[in-house]
N, CA, C, O and the ligand as a Tripos MOL2 file, in Angstrom:
@<TRIPOS>MOLECULE
protein
  301   299    76     0     0
PROTEIN
NO_CHARGES

@<TRIPOS>ATOM
      1 N          -9.6810  -29.4910  -55.3590 N.3       1 MET1
      2 CA         -8.2000  -30.0930  -55.3350 C.3       1 MET1
      3 C          -7.9790  -30.7590  -54.1670 C.2       1 MET1
      4 O          -8.4090  -30.3030  -53.1070 O.2       1 MET1
      5 N          -7.2530  -31.9610  -54.2300 N.am      2 PRO2
      6 CA         -6.7980  -32.8730  -53.2270 C.3       2 PRO2
      7 C          -5.7720  -31.9000  -52.2620 C.2       2 PRO2
      8 O          -5.1550  -30.9160  -52.6710 O.2       2 PRO2
      9 N          -5.7600  -32.3920  -51.0080 N.am      3 LEU3
     10 CA         -4.5620  -32.0280  -50.1590 C.3       3 LEU3
     11 C          -3.8560  -32.9810  -49.8720 C.2       3 LEU3
     12 O          -4.3660  -34.0710  -49.6120 O.2       3 LEU3
     13 N          -2.4140  -32.7680  -49.8540 N.am      4 TYR4
     14 CA         -1.5160  -33.8490  -49.2810 C.3       4 TYR4
     15 C          -0.7100  -33.2980  -48.1350 C.2       4 TYR4
     16 O          -0.2690  -32.1490  -48.1640 O.2       4 TYR4
     17 N          -0.5160  -34.1330  -47.1110 N.am      5 ASP5
     18 CA          0.1340  -33.9470  -46.0390 C.3       5 ASP5
     19 C           1.5900  -34.1650  -46.3440 C.2       5 ASP5
     20 O           1.9720  -35.1630  -46.9560 O.2       5 ASP5
     21 N           2.4120  -33.2090  -45.9070 N.am      6 TYR6
     22 CA          3.9750  -33.4360  -46.0230 C.3       6 TYR6
     23 C           4.6450  -33.1320  -44.8420 C.2       6 TYR6
     24 O           4.1060  -32.4150  -43.9990 O.2       6 TYR6
     25 N           5.8240  -33.6220  -44.6720 N.am      7 GLN7
     26 CA          6.7220  -33.4040  -43.4230 C.3       7 GLN7
     27 C           7.8280  -32.9150  -43.8420 C.2       7 GLN7
     28 O           8.4310  -33.5570  -44.7020 O.2       7 GLN7
     29 N           8.3380  -31.7720  -43.3970 N.am      8 CYS8
     30 CA          9.8430  -31.5030  -43.6490 C.3       8 CYS8
     31 C          10.6910  -32.1020  -42.7850 C.2       8 CYS8
     32 O          10.4990  -32.1480  -41.5700 O.2       8 CYS8
     33 N          11.9670  -32.7380  -43.5640 N.am      9 GLN9
     34 CA         12.9470  -33.5770  -42.8730 C.3       9 GLN9
     35 C          13.8970  -32.7510  -42.0210 C.2       9 GLN9
     36 O          14.6360  -33.2080  -41.1490 O.2       9 GLN9
     37 N          13.7840  -31.4420  -42.3910 N.am     10 ASP10
     38 CA         14.9540  -30.5980  -41.5250 C.3      10 ASP10
     39 C          14.2010  -30.2150  -40.2540 C.2      10 ASP10
     40 O          14.7170  -30.4030  -39.1520 O.2      10 ASP10
     41 N          12.9600  -29.6680  -40.3950 N.am     11 CYS11
     42 CA         12.4850  -29.1840  -38.8950 C.3      11 CYS11
     43 C          11.2580  -30.0170  -38.5380 C.2      11 CYS11
     44 O          10.5530  -29.6430  -37.6010 O.2      11 CYS11
     45 N          10.9600  -31.0970  -39.2070 N.am     12 GLN12
     46 CA          9.7480  -31.7880  -38.8650 C.3      12 GLN12
     47 C           8.3440  -31.3190  -38.9040 C.2      12 GLN12
     48 O           7.3410  -31.8570  -38.4340 O.2      12 GLN12
     49 N           8.4780  -30.1470  -39.5920 N.am     13 ASN13
     50 CA          7.0880  -29.4430  -39.6970 C.3      13 ASN13
     51 C           6.1630  -30.2100  -40.6190 C.2      13 ASN13
     52 O           6.5200  -30.6880  -41.6960 O.2      13 ASN13
     53 N           4.7560  -30.2980  -40.0280 N.am     14 ILE14
     54 CA          3.8300  -30.9280  -41.1150 C.3      14 ILE14
     55 C           2.9710  -29.9950  -41.7290 C.2      14 ILE14
     56 O           2.3070  -29.2650  -40.9940 O.2      14 ILE14
     57 N           2.8530  -29.8770  -43.1920 N.am     15 PHE15
     58 CA          2.3650  -29.0490  -43.8430 C.3      15 PHE15
     59 C           1.1890  -29.6370  -44.8190 C.2      15 PHE15
     60 O           1.2520  -30.8090  -45.1890 O.2      15 PHE15
     61 N           0.1690  -28.8260  -45.2020 N.am     16 ASP16
     62 CA         -0.5510  -29.1940  -46.4010 C.3      16 ASP16
     63 C          -0.0290  -28.9130  -47.6870 C.2      16 ASP16
     64 O           0.7700  -27.9790  -47.7610 O.2      16 ASP16
     65 N          -0.3480  -29.5880  -48.7980 N.am     17 VAL17
     66 CA          0.0370  -29.0400  -49.8950 C.3      17 VAL17
     67 C          -1.0580  -29.3430  -51.0890 C.2      17 VAL17
     68 O          -1.3080  -30.4860  -51.4730 O.2      17 VAL17
     69 N          -1.6100  -28.2800  -51.5640 N.am     18 ARG18
     70 CA         -2.7790  -28.6250  -52.6490 C.3      18 ARG18
     71 C          -2.2650  -28.6330  -54.0850 C.2      18 ARG18
     72 O          -1.7090  -27.7310  -54.7130 O.2      18 ARG18
     73 N          -2.5360  -29.6750  -54.3910 N.am     19 ALA19
     74 CA         -1.8980  -29.7700  -55.8760 C.3      19 ALA19
     75 C          -2.9460  -30.6740  -56.7810 C.2      19 ALA19
     76 O          -3.3960  -31.6960  -56.2630 O.2      19 ALA19
     77 N          -3.2670  -30.3830  -57.8710 N.am     20 THR20
     78 CA         -3.9880  -31.3590  -58.9090 C.3      20 THR20
     79 C          -3.2080  -32.6340  -58.9820 C.2      20 THR20
     80 O          -2.0300  -32.7110  -58.6330 O.2      20 THR20
     81 N          -4.0700  -33.8500  -59.5540 N.am     21 PHE21
     82 CA         -3.4740  -35.0760  -59.8950 C.3      21 PHE21
     83 C          -2.4080  -34.9120  -60.5660 C.2      21 PHE21
     84 O          -1.3840  -35.5620  -60.3540 O.2      21 PHE21
     85 N          -2.5480  -33.8540  -61.6210 N.am     22 LYS22
     86 CA         -1.4140  -33.9040  -62.4740 C.3      22 LYS22
     87 C          -0.5030  -33.1760  -62.0410 C.2      22 LYS22
     88 O           0.5100  -33.3630  -62.7140 O.2      22 LYS22
     89 N          -0.3630  -32.4830  -61.3010 N.am     23 GLU23
     90 CA          0.8340  -31.8250  -60.5990 C.3      23 GLU23
     91 C           1.3850  -32.6770  -59.7160 C.2      23 GLU23
     92 O           2.6060  -32.6170  -59.5740 O.2      23 GLU23
     93 N           0.6490  -33.6020  -58.9740 N.am     24 LYS24
     94 CA          1.3540  -34.5870  -58.1610 C.3      24 LYS24
     95 C           2.0760  -35.6090  -59.2740 C.2      24 LYS24
     96 O           3.2900  -35.7440  -59.1220 O.2      24 LYS24
     97 N           1.5440  -36.2330  -60.2150 N.am     25 GLU25
     98 CA          1.9910  -36.8360  -60.9920 C.3      25 GLU25
     99 C           3.2810  -36.5530  -61.6560 C.2      25 GLU25
    100 O           4.1210  -37.4040  -61.9480 O.2      25 GLU25
    101 N           3.3710  -35.1810  -61.8840 N.am     26 ALA26
    102 CA          4.4200  -34.6770  -62.6900 C.3      26 ALA26
    103 C           5.5080  -34.3370  -61.5900 C.2      26 ALA26
    104 O           6.4820  -33.6990  -61.9880 O.2      26 ALA26
    105 N           5.4560  -34.6860  -60.2690 N.am     27 GLY27
    106 CA          6.4080  -34.8540  -59.3230 C.3      27 GLY27
    107 C           6.3910  -33.2780  -58.5480 C.2      27 GLY27
    108 O           6.8010  -32.2330  -59.0540 O.2      27 GLY27
    109 N           5.8020  -33.4490  -57.2020 N.am     28 LEU28
    110 CA          5.8900  -32.3090  -56.5640 C.3      28 LEU28
    111 C           7.2350  -32.2540  -55.6810 C.2      28 LEU28
    112 O           7.9410  -33.2020  -55.3360 O.2      28 LEU28
    113 N           7.3750  -31.0480  -55.4450 N.am     29 GLU29
    114 CA          8.7100  -30.6150  -54.5200 C.3      29 GLU29
    115 C           8.3610  -29.5260  -53.6250 C.2      29 GLU29
    116 O           9.0150  -28.4830  -53.6100 O.2      29 GLU29
    117 N           7.2580  -29.7460  -52.8080 N.am     30 PRO30
    118 CA          6.8560  -28.5860  -51.9490 C.3      30 PRO30
    119 C           7.8160  -28.0980  -51.1160 C.2      30 PRO30
    120 O           8.7600  -28.8220  -50.7990 O.2      30 PRO30
    121 N           7.7250  -27.0160  -50.7250 N.am     31 GLU31
    122 CA          8.6460  -26.0310  -49.8980 C.3      31 GLU31
    123 C           8.1240  -26.1830  -48.5190 C.2      31 GLU31
    124 O           6.9110  -26.1890  -48.3090 O.2      31 GLU31
    125 N           8.9820  -26.3040  -47.5920 N.am     32 CYS32
    126 CA          8.3590  -26.1240  -46.2170 C.3      32 CYS32
    127 C           8.1930  -24.6180  -45.9890 C.2      32 CYS32
    128 O           9.0310  -23.7840  -46.3300 O.2      32 CYS32
    129 N           7.0130  -24.3450  -45.3700 N.am     33 PRO33
    130 CA          6.6360  -23.0040  -45.1820 C.3      33 PRO33
    131 C           7.3810  -22.3630  -44.0750 C.2      33 PRO33
    132 O           7.4750  -21.1400  -43.9720 O.2      33 PRO33
    133 N           7.9520  -23.2720  -43.1830 N.am     34 GLN34
    134 CA          8.6410  -22.8200  -42.0380 C.3      34 GLN34
    135 C          10.0520  -22.4250  -42.2100 C.2      34 GLN34
    136 O          10.5680  -21.3680  -41.8490 O.2      34 GLN34
    137 N          10.7540  -23.6910  -42.9730 N.am     35 CYS35
    138 CA         12.0930  -23.2450  -43.0130 C.3      35 CYS35
    139 C          12.7720  -23.0650  -44.5620 C.2      35 CYS35
    140 O          13.9430  -22.7660  -44.7980 O.2      35 CYS35
    141 N          11.6510  -23.3460  -45.5840 N.am     36 GLN36
    142 CA         11.7980  -23.1450  -47.0330 C.3      36 GLN36
    143 C          12.8440  -24.3050  -47.5430 C.2      36 GLN36
    144 O          13.4490  -24.2500  -48.6140 O.2      36 GLN36
    145 N          12.9310  -25.2150  -46.7170 N.am     37 SER37
    146 CA         13.5800  -26.4680  -47.2780 C.3      37 SER37
    147 C          12.6380  -27.3200  -48.1480 C.2      37 SER37
    148 O          11.4350  -27.4620  -47.9270 O.2      37 SER37
    149 N          13.2290  -27.7890  -49.0150 N.am     38 LYS38
    150 CA         12.3700  -28.8880  -50.1340 C.3      38 LYS38
    151 C          12.7480  -30.3150  -49.7830 C.2      38 LYS38
    152 O          12.3660  -31.2580  -50.4770 O.2      38 LYS38
    153 N          13.4800  -30.4640  -48.7340 N.am     39 ASN39
    154 CA         13.8910  -31.8720  -48.0810 C.3      39 ASN39
    155 C          12.4220  -32.2900  -47.4930 C.2      39 ASN39
    156 O          12.3660  -32.2910  -46.2630 O.2      39 ASN39
    157 N          11.4950  -32.5640  -48.0350 N.am     40 THR40
    158 CA         10.2590  -33.0820  -47.4850 C.3      40 THR40
    159 C           9.7000  -34.3130  -48.0970 C.2      40 THR40
    160 O          10.0030  -34.5790  -49.2600 O.2      40 THR40
    161 N           8.8800  -35.1160  -47.3930 N.am     41 HIS41
    162 CA          8.3360  -36.2750  -47.8040 C.3      41 HIS41
    163 C           6.8510  -36.3700  -47.5210 C.2      41 HIS41
    164 O           6.3890  -35.6610  -46.6270 O.2      41 HIS41
    165 N           6.0360  -37.2180  -48.2320 N.am     42 GLN42
    166 CA          4.6350  -37.0660  -48.1150 C.3      42 GLN42
    167 C           4.3810  -38.1560  -46.8810 C.2      42 GLN42
    168 O           4.9980  -39.1790  -46.5820 O.2      42 GLN42
    169 N           3.4140  -37.6210  -46.3890 N.am     43 LEU43
    170 CA          2.7070  -38.6560  -45.1310 C.3      43 LEU43
    171 C           1.5670  -39.0990  -45.7840 C.2      43 LEU43
    172 O           0.7410  -38.3830  -46.3490 O.2      43 LEU43
    173 N           1.5510  -40.4040  -45.6780 N.am     44 LEU44
    174 CA          0.3370  -41.3250  -46.4190 C.3      44 LEU44
    175 C          -0.2630  -41.8080  -45.3280 C.2      44 LEU44
    176 O          -1.0180  -42.6960  -45.7240 O.2      44 LEU44
    177 N          -0.3450  -41.6900  -44.0110 N.am     45 THR45
    178 CA         -1.1910  -42.1180  -43.0150 C.3      45 THR45
    179 C          -2.2440  -41.0060  -42.6630 C.2      45 THR45
    180 O          -3.1060  -41.2720  -41.8250 O.2      45 THR45
    181 N          -2.2130  -39.7870  -43.2580 N.am     46 SER46
    182 CA         -3.1020  -38.8160  -43.0370 C.3      46 SER46
    183 C          -4.3260  -39.3290  -43.4150 C.2      46 SER46
    184 O          -4.4430  -40.2260  -44.2500 O.2      46 SER46
    185 N          -5.5340  -38.6320  -42.6550 N.am     47 GLY47
    186 CA         -6.9160  -39.0320  -43.2390 C.3      47 GLY47
    187 C          -7.2370  -37.8150  -44.1750 C.2      47 GLY47
    188 O          -7.6450  -36.7240  -43.7760 O.2      47 GLY47
    189 N          -6.9760  -38.1890  -45.5800 N.am     48 LEU48
    190 CA         -7.3220  -37.2950  -46.3310 C.3      48 LEU48
    191 C          -8.8230  -37.1910  -46.7280 C.2      48 LEU48
    192 O          -9.2860  -36.1390  -47.1710 O.2      48 LEU48
    193 N          -9.6280  -38.4060  -46.5400 N.am     49 PHE49
    194 CA        -10.9020  -38.0950  -46.8140 C.3      49 PHE49
    195 C         -11.8220  -37.7030  -45.4540 C.2      49 PHE49
    196 O         -12.9440  -37.1980  -45.4760 O.2      49 PHE49
    197 N         -11.1700  -38.0130  -44.4690 N.am     50 LEU50
    198 CA        -11.5540  -37.4670  -43.0820 C.3      50 LEU50
    199 C         -11.4730  -35.8550  -43.1190 C.2      50 LEU50
    200 O         -12.2530  -35.1870  -42.4400 O.2      50 LEU50
    201 N         -10.6420  -35.3520  -43.8160 N.am     51 ARG51
    202 CA        -10.5310  -34.0080  -43.6710 C.3      51 ARG51
    203 C         -11.3710  -33.3060  -44.5160 C.2      51 ARG51
    204 O         -11.7420  -32.1760  -44.1980 O.2      51 ARG51
    205 N         -11.7520  -33.8720  -45.6430 N.am     52 GLN52
    206 CA        -12.5070  -33.4180  -46.4830 C.3      52 GLN52
    207 C         -14.0610  -33.2770  -45.9420 C.2      52 GLN52
    208 O         -14.8190  -32.3350  -46.1720 O.2      52 GLN52
    209 N         -14.2920  -34.2710  -45.2860 N.am     53 THR53
    210 CA        -15.7630  -34.1590  -44.6820 C.3      53 THR53
    211 C         -15.7570  -33.4950  -43.3040 C.2      53 THR53
    212 O         -16.7860  -33.0710  -42.7790 O.2      53 THR53
    213 N         -14.5690  -33.4270  -42.7560 N.am     54 GLY54
    214 CA        -14.6140  -32.6470  -41.4520 C.3      54 GLY54
    215 C         -15.2920  -33.4440  -40.2230 C.2      54 GLY54
    216 O         -15.3760  -33.0190  -39.0710 O.2      54 GLY54
    217 N         -15.6440  -34.3810  -40.5860 N.am     55 ASP55
    218 CA        -16.4170  -35.1630  -39.5290 C.3      55 ASP55
    219 C         -15.9130  -36.7130  -39.5070 C.2      55 ASP55
    220 O         -16.4660  -37.5900  -40.1710 O.2      55 ASP55
    221 N         -14.9130  -36.9120  -38.7510 N.am     56 GLY56
    222 CA        -14.1010  -38.2830  -38.5740 C.3      56 GLY56
    223 C         -15.1280  -39.3090  -37.7070 C.2      56 GLY56
    224 O         -15.1030  -40.5310  -37.8550 O.2      56 GLY56
    225 N         -15.9280  -38.6880  -36.8860 N.am     57 ALA57
    226 CA        -16.5500  -39.3340  -35.8100 C.3      57 ALA57
    227 C         -17.7360  -40.2880  -36.6230 C.2      57 ALA57
    228 O         -17.9360  -41.4490  -36.2660 O.2      57 ALA57
    229 N         -18.4400  -39.7050  -37.6740 N.am     58 SER58
    230 CA        -19.7070  -40.1530  -38.1320 C.3      58 SER58
    231 C         -18.9790  -41.2570  -39.0660 C.2      58 SER58
    232 O         -19.5760  -42.3240  -39.2040 O.2      58 SER58
    233 N         -17.9000  -41.1060  -39.6320 N.am     59 LEU59
    234 CA        -17.5590  -41.9580  -40.5240 C.3      59 LEU59
    235 C         -16.8860  -43.3720  -39.7420 C.2      59 LEU59
    236 O         -16.8250  -44.4940  -40.2440 O.2      59 LEU59
    237 N         -16.5160  -43.0590  -38.6850 N.am     60 ALA60
    238 CA        -15.7790  -43.9780  -38.0460 C.3      60 ALA60
    239 C         -16.9770  -45.0740  -37.4960 C.2      60 ALA60
    240 O         -16.6920  -46.2340  -37.2000 O.2      60 ALA60
    241 N         -17.9620  -44.6770  -37.4340 N.am     61 MET61
    242 CA        -19.3150  -45.3170  -36.7280 C.3      61 MET61
    243 C         -20.5790  -44.9290  -37.5660 C.2      61 MET61
    244 O         -21.4480  -44.2410  -37.0290 O.2      61 MET61
    245 N         -20.7100  -45.3290  -38.8170 N.am     62 PRO62
    246 CA        -21.6530  -44.8520  -39.6090 C.3      62 PRO62
    247 C         -23.2750  -45.3270  -39.3570 C.2      62 PRO62
    248 O         -24.3160  -44.7270  -39.6230 O.2      62 PRO62
    249 N         -23.0800  -46.4480  -38.8300 N.am     63 ALA63
    250 CA        -24.6890  -46.9160  -38.5880 C.3      63 ALA63
    251 C         -25.0790  -46.7420  -37.2940 C.2      63 ALA63
    252 O         -26.2380  -47.1290  -37.1440 O.2      63 ALA63
    253 N         -24.4490  -46.2040  -36.0320 N.am     64 CYS64
    254 CA        -24.6900  -46.3180  -34.6820 C.3      64 CYS64
    255 C         -25.0590  -45.2480  -34.3140 C.2      64 CYS64
    256 O         -24.6180  -44.8370  -33.2410 O.2      64 CYS64
    257 N         -25.9150  -44.5020  -35.0110 N.am     65 GLY65
    258 CA        -26.3860  -43.2490  -34.4900 C.3      65 GLY65
    259 C         -27.7750  -43.2140  -33.6250 C.2      65 GLY65
    260 O         -28.4290  -44.2490  -33.7620 O.2      65 GLY65
    261 N         -28.2570  -42.4030  -32.9100 N.am     66 PRO66
    262 CA        -29.3780  -42.5890  -31.9600 C.3      66 PRO66
    263 C         -30.5150  -43.4050  -32.5430 C.2      66 PRO66
    264 O         -31.2350  -44.0640  -31.7920 O.2      66 PRO66
    265 N         -30.7520  -43.3800  -34.1970 N.am     67 ASN67
    266 CA        -31.7540  -44.0700  -34.5680 C.3      67 ASN67
    267 C         -31.4690  -45.3490  -35.2830 C.2      67 ASN67
    268 O         -32.1470  -45.8360  -36.1880 O.2      67 ASN67
    269 N         -30.3880  -45.8230  -34.7640 N.am     68 ALA68
    270 CA        -29.8120  -47.0450  -35.2430 C.3      68 ALA68
    271 C         -30.6010  -48.1170  -34.4660 C.2      68 ALA68
    272 O         -31.0280  -47.9790  -33.3190 O.2      68 ALA68
    273 N         -30.7610  -49.4050  -35.3940 N.am     69 GLY69
    274 CA        -31.7550  -50.2370  -34.9400 C.3      69 GLY69
    275 C         -31.0790  -51.2950  -33.8890 C.2      69 GLY69
    276 O         -29.8630  -51.3480  -33.7020 O.2      69 GLY69
    277 N         -31.9100  -52.0210  -33.3160 N.am     70 PRO70
    278 CA        -31.3520  -53.0860  -32.1400 C.3      70 PRO70
    279 C         -30.2280  -53.9300  -32.8480 C.2      70 PRO70
    280 O         -30.4690  -54.2380  -34.0150 O.2      70 PRO70
    281 N         -29.0480  -54.3410  -32.3120 N.am     71 GLY71
    282 CA        -28.1740  -55.1270  -32.7260 C.3      71 GLY71
    283 C         -26.9120  -54.1430  -32.9830 C.2      71 GLY71
    284 O         -25.7580  -54.5620  -32.9050 O.2      71 GLY71
    285 N         -27.2170  -52.8490  -33.2850 N.am     72 CYS72
    286 CA        -25.9520  -52.1590  -33.7020 C.3      72 CYS72
    287 C         -25.1810  -51.9000  -32.3440 C.2      72 CYS72
    288 O         -25.6660  -51.6940  -31.2310 O.2      72 CYS72
    289 N         -23.6870  -51.9730  -32.7720 N.am     73 CYS73
    290 CA        -22.9850  -51.7170  -31.6490 C.3      73 CYS73
    291 C         -23.1870  -52.5570  -30.1470 C.2      73 CYS73
    292 O         -22.8880  -52.1350  -29.0300 O.2      73 CYS73
    293 N         -23.7960  -53.8880  -30.5100 N.am     74 GLY74
    294 CA        -23.9590  -54.6860  -29.5910 C.3      74 GLY74
    295 C         -25.3300  -54.4170  -28.7830 C.2      74 GLY74
    296 O         -25.6600  -55.0860  -27.8040 O.2      74 GLY74
    297 N         -26.1320  -53.2860  -29.3500 N.am     75 GLY75
    298 CA        -27.2540  -53.1070  -28.5160 C.3      75 GLY75
    299 C         -28.4590  -53.6400  -28.8970 C.2      75 GLY75
    300 O         -29.4520  -53.4950  -28.1830 O.2      75 GLY75
    301 ZN         11.1020  -27.2140  -42.6380 Zn       76 ZN76
@<TRIPOS>BOND
     1     1     2 1
     2     2     3 1
     3     3     4 2
     4     3     5 am
     5     5     6 1
     6     6     7 1
     7     7     8 2
     8     7     9 am
     9     9    10 1
    10    10    11 1
    11    11    12 2
    12    11    13 am
    13    13    14 1
    14    14    15 1
    15    15    16 2
    16    15    17 am
    17    17    18 1
    18    18    19 1
    19    19    20 2
    20    19    21 am
    21    21    22 1
    22    22    23 1
    23    23    24 2
    24    23    25 am
    25    25    26 1
    26    26    27 1
    27    27    28 2
    28    27    29 am
    29    29    30 1
    30    30    31 1
    31    31    32 2
    32    31    33 am
    33    33    34 1
    34    34    35 1
    35    35    36 2
    36    35    37 am
    37    37    38 1
    38    38    39 1
    39    39    40 2
    40    39    41 am
    41    41    42 1
    42    42    43 1
    43    43    44 2
    44    43    45 am
    45    45    46 1
    46    46    47 1
    47    47    48 2
    48    47    49 am
    49    49    50 1
    50    50    51 1
    51    51    52 2
    52    51    53 am
    53    53    54 1
    54    54    55 1
    55    55    56 2
    56    55    57 am
    57    57    58 1
    58    58    59 1
    59    59    60 2
    60    59    61 am
    61    61    62 1
    62    62    63 1
    63    63    64 2
    64    63    65 am
    65    65    66 1
    66    66    67 1
    67    67    68 2
    68    67    69 am
    69    69    70 1
    70    70    71 1
    71    71    72 2
    72    71    73 am
    73    73    74 1
    74    74    75 1
    75    75    76 2
    76    75    77 am
    77    77    78 1
    78    78    79 1
    79    79    80 2
    80    79    81 am
    81    81    82 1
    82    82    83 1
    83    83    84 2
    84    83    85 am
    85    85    86 1
    86    86    87 1
    87    87    88 2
    88    87    89 am
    89    89    90 1
    90    90    91 1
    91    91    92 2
    92    91    93 am
    93    93    94 1
    94    94    95 1
    95    95    96 2
    96    95    97 am
    97    97    98 1
    98    98    99 1
    99    99   100 2
   100    99   101 am
   101   101   102 1
   102   102   103 1
   103   103   104 2
   104   103   105 am
   105   105   106 1
   106   106   107 1
   107   107   108 2
   108   107   109 am
   109   109   110 1
   110   110   111 1
   111   111   112 2
   112   111   113 am
   113   113   114 1
   114   114   115 1
   115   115   116 2
   116   115   117 am
   117   117   118 1
   118   118   119 1
   119   119   120 2
   120   119   121 am
   121   121   122 1
   122   122   123 1
   123   123   124 2
   124   123   125 am
   125   125   126 1
   126   126   127 1
   127   127   128 2
   128   127   129 am
   129   129   130 1
   130   130   131 1
   131   131   132 2
   132   131   133 am
   133   133   134 1
   134   134   135 1
   135   135   136 2
   136   135   137 am
   137   137   138 1
   138   138   139 1
   139   139   140 2
   140   139   141 am
   141   141   142 1
   142   142   143 1
   143   143   144 2
   144   143   145 am
   145   145   146 1
   146   146   147 1
   147   147   148 2
   148   147   149 am
   149   149   150 1
   150   150   151 1
   151   151   152 2
   152   151   153 am
   153   153   154 1
   154   154   155 1
   155   155   156 2
   156   155   157 am
   157   157   158 1
   158   158   159 1
   159   159   160 2
   160   159   161 am
   161   161   162 1
   162   162   163 1
   163   163   164 2
   164   163   165 am
   165   165   166 1
   166   166   167 1
   167   167   168 2
   168   167   169 am
   169   169   170 1
   170   170   171 1
   171   171   172 2
   172   171   173 am
   173   173   174 1
   174   174   175 1
   175   175   176 2
   176   175   177 am
   177   177   178 1
   178   178   179 1
   179   179   180 2
   180   179   181 am
   181   181   182 1
   182   182   183 1
   183   183   184 2
   184   183   185 am
   185   185   186 1
   186   186   187 1
   187   187   188 2
   188   187   189 am
   189   189   190 1
   190   190   191 1
   191   191   192 2
   192   191   193 am
   193   193   194 1
   194   194   195 1
   195   195   196 2
   196   195   197 am
   197   197   198 1
   198   198   199 1
   199   199   200 2
   200   199   201 am
   201   201   202 1
   202   202   203 1
   203   203   204 2
   204   203   205 am
   205   205   206 1
   206   206   207 1
   207   207   208 2
   208   207   209 am
   209   209   210 1
   210   210   211 1
   211   211   212 2
   212   211   213 am
   213   213   214 1
   214   214   215 1
   215   215   216 2
   216   215   217 am
   217   217   218 1
   218   218   219 1
   219   219   220 2
   220   219   221 am
   221   221   222 1
   222   222   223 1
   223   223   224 2
   224   223   225 am
   225   225   226 1
   226   226   227 1
   227   227   228 2
   228   227   229 am
   229   229   230 1
   230   230   231 1
   231   231   232 2
   232   231   233 am
   233   233   234 1
   234   234   235 1
   235   235   236 2
   236   235   237 am
   237   237   238 1
   238   238   239 1
   239   239   240 2
   240   239   241 am
   241   241   242 1
   242   242   243 1
   243   243   244 2
   244   243   245 am
   245   245   246 1
   246   246   247 1
   247   247   248 2
   248   247   249 am
   249   249   250 1
   250   250   251 1
   251   251   252 2
   252   251   253 am
   253   253   254 1
   254   254   255 1
   255   255   256 2
   256   255   257 am
   257   257   258 1
   258   258   259 1
   259   259   260 2
   260   259   261 am
   261   261   262 1
   262   262   263 1
   263   263   264 2
   264   263   265 am
   265   265   266 1
   266   266   267 1
   267   267   268 2
   268   267   269 am
   269   269   270 1
   270   270   271 1
   271   271   272 2
   272   271   273 am
   273   273   274 1
   274   274   275 1
   275   275   276 2
   276   275   277 am
   277   277   278 1
   278   278   279 1
   279   279   280 2
   280   279   281 am
   281   281   282 1
   282   282   283 1
   283   283   284 2
   284   283   285 am
   285   285   286 1
   286   286   287 1
   287   287   288 2
   288   287   289 am
   289   289   290 1
   290   290   291 1
   291   291   292 2
   292   291   293 am
   293   293   294 1
   294   294   295 1
   295   295   296 2
   296   295   297 am
   297   297   298 1
   298   298   299 1
   299   299   300 2
@<TRIPOS>SUBSTRUCTURE
     1 MET1         2 RESIDUE 1 A MET
     2 PRO2         6 RESIDUE 1 A PRO
     3 LEU3        10 RESIDUE 1 A LEU
     4 TYR4        14 RESIDUE 1 A TYR
     5 ASP5        18 RESIDUE 1 A ASP
     6 TYR6        22 RESIDUE 1 A TYR
     7 GLN7        26 RESIDUE 1 A GLN
     8 CYS8        30 RESIDUE 1 A CYS
     9 GLN9        34 RESIDUE 1 A GLN
    10 ASP10       38 RESIDUE 1 A ASP
    11 CYS11       42 RESIDUE 1 A CYS
    12 GLN12       46 RESIDUE 1 A GLN
    13 ASN13       50 RESIDUE 1 A ASN
    14 ILE14       54 RESIDUE 1 A ILE
    15 PHE15       58 RESIDUE 1 A PHE
    16 ASP16       62 RESIDUE 1 A ASP
    17 VAL17       66 RESIDUE 1 A VAL
    18 ARG18       70 RESIDUE 1 A ARG
    19 ALA19       74 RESIDUE 1 A ALA
    20 THR20       78 RESIDUE 1 A THR
    21 PHE21       82 RESIDUE 1 A PHE
    22 LYS22       86 RESIDUE 1 A LYS
    23 GLU23       90 RESIDUE 1 A GLU
    24 LYS24       94 RESIDUE 1 A LYS
    25 GLU25       98 RESIDUE 1 A GLU
    26 ALA26      102 RESIDUE 1 A ALA
    27 GLY27      106 RESIDUE 1 A GLY
    28 LEU28      110 RESIDUE 1 A LEU
    29 GLU29      114 RESIDUE 1 A GLU
    30 PRO30      118 RESIDUE 1 A PRO
    31 GLU31      122 RESIDUE 1 A GLU
    32 CYS32      126 RESIDUE 1 A CYS
    33 PRO33      130 RESIDUE 1 A PRO
    34 GLN34      134 RESIDUE 1 A GLN
    35 CYS35      138 RESIDUE 1 A CYS
    36 GLN36      142 RESIDUE 1 A GLN
    37 SER37      146 RESIDUE 1 A SER
    38 LYS38      150 RESIDUE 1 A LYS
    39 ASN39      154 RESIDUE 1 A ASN
    40 THR40      158 RESIDUE 1 A THR
    41 HIS41      162 RESIDUE 1 A HIS
    42 GLN42      166 RESIDUE 1 A GLN
    43 LEU43      170 RESIDUE 1 A LEU
    44 LEU44      174 RESIDUE 1 A LEU
    45 THR45      178 RESIDUE 1 A THR
    46 SER46      182 RESIDUE 1 A SER
    47 GLY47      186 RESIDUE 1 A GLY
    48 LEU48      190 RESIDUE 1 A LEU
    49 PHE49      194 RESIDUE 1 A PHE
    50 LEU50      198 RESIDUE 1 A LEU
    51 ARG51      202 RESIDUE 1 A ARG
    52 GLN52      206 RESIDUE 1 A GLN
    53 THR53      210 RESIDUE 1 A THR
    54 GLY54      214 RESIDUE 1 A GLY
    55 ASP55      218 RESIDUE 1 A ASP
    56 GLY56      222 RESIDUE 1 A GLY
    57 ALA57      226 RESIDUE 1 A ALA
    58 SER58      230 RESIDUE 1 A SER
    59 LEU59      234 RESIDUE 1 A LEU
    60 ALA60      238 RESIDUE 1 A ALA
    61 MET61      242 RESIDUE 1 A MET
    62 PRO62      246 RESIDUE 1 A PRO
    63 ALA63      250 RESIDUE 1 A ALA
    64 CYS64      254 RESIDUE 1 A CYS
    65 GLY65      258 RESIDUE 1 A GLY
    66 PRO66      262 RESIDUE 1 A PRO
    67 ASN67      266 RESIDUE 1 A ASN
    68 ALA68      270 RESIDUE 1 A ALA
    69 GLY69      274 RESIDUE 1 A GLY
    70 PRO70      278 RESIDUE 1 A PRO
    71 GLY71      282 RESIDUE 1 A GLY
    72 CYS72      286 RESIDUE 1 A CYS
    73 CYS73      290 RESIDUE 1 A CYS
    74 GLY74      294 RESIDUE 1 A GLY
    75 GLY75      298 RESIDUE 1 A GLY
    76 ZN76       301 GROUP 0 **** ****
């Protein structure tokens, strides 16, 4: 199930919401876990796929590991 990042407009709290695509399309109105406000908006700048792998560093430089050939990263 995908994760969505939302930010509360009232207290600026950022929280994750789990929802199926179906639920998302139906219109999510997540509630802020901190102040129970529904005045929230989705953050589109979060690294959804980075979070799923849990390893952003390797994604940022996929071919430049210790075993990368000459020419990688200018080396
Ligand atoms: Zn809030």
